[in-house]
N, C-alpha and C positions, 0 to 999 in steps of 0.2 A: 617305566619301562615300556617295553610294546612288542608285539608280536612279529617275528619273522616269518614272510609267505614264502610257501613253498618248500617245508621242512617236514610236513605231517608224514612222508615217507622213512626220514631218515633213522637208521638205527645206529646205537653206537659200534664201534668198528672193532674187529678183532674179537668179537664175542656175542651171545645169545640174549644176552639182558636187555629186559626193556630200560628206558631212562631212568625211570623209577628205580629200579632195583639194583642199576650204576650207582645212583645218586646214595642210595642207603650202604650200600658195601665200600663207600669212598669214606673212611673214617668213622665218626660217631655221630654222623647226621640223623636225624630223625624227618619222617614225612609228616606234614601236618595235615590234620584232618581236612581243615579248608583251605581254600583256593588263596594263592599269597593276594590276590588282589583287594585293596581297601575296601571294607563293608561287603565282600563277598561273602555268602554263607554255603556255596554248594560246596559238594567235595572235590578234595583235589584227585581229579581223576588219573593224571600223566603228568609228564612233564613237558612243559611248551616253551619252546627256543622263543626266546626274546634277547633284545638289545636292550642294555641298561643303561640309563641316562646318567652321564657324566664318568662312563665307562667308555675304552677305544670302540668305533662304532663297526670296526672288522672282528671283532670279538663276540660269538653267540655264546649266550647262556642256557641253562636249564634251569627252570624254576618250578613248583608243583602249583599247578593250573587246575582250573574244572575246563572239561572238556566241553559242557553244554553253552558257557558263555561266554569266557574270555580267550580259551587257548583253540582260537579259529582262524582261519585264514582271512575272514572278512575283518575281523577286530585287528585294524593295524594304525590305531590312534595311543596317542601315550596314557598309561593309565597308571594311578596312585598306588603303591604297593605298600603291604603291612610291613612295618618297621623290623627290622631286624631277619627279615626273607634272606635266606642263604640260596646263590646262584652258583651252579657249578658251569665250569667253561666244557663246550660241547665240541669246539673243533679239534679238540686234543683227547675228547674221550675215547676210552676204550677200556679193558678189563683191568689197567693197570693204573689206571686214576687213582692219585694220592692226594695227601694233604697238602702239597707243595704245589700242586698245579692251576695255581690262579683263583680261587674260589673266591666269590665277593658277597659281601655282607650287606646288603641293600638296608643305608639310614632312613 
């Protein structure tokens, strides 16, 4: 997966939640302590907007990422992801996101 540039100020529409709060409210999801990038031991501070390899290029997802190293506008290279990372679609994310809204498990 890789970051999507220019999304830092975007918030979920229709609610006051952060991406992390919305991710946690959407089903039985847990927020991992560590960033979802392989071998990164930094804390997953927030939700990073990403494209997922093998998925449609017009669908942006939210994944747990560290803000220090990986969830930055400068980091646009494809990055290896921890197996089993769950990605939430961001383009239709609002306060009503549920289990049927095209979540993606990255293998």
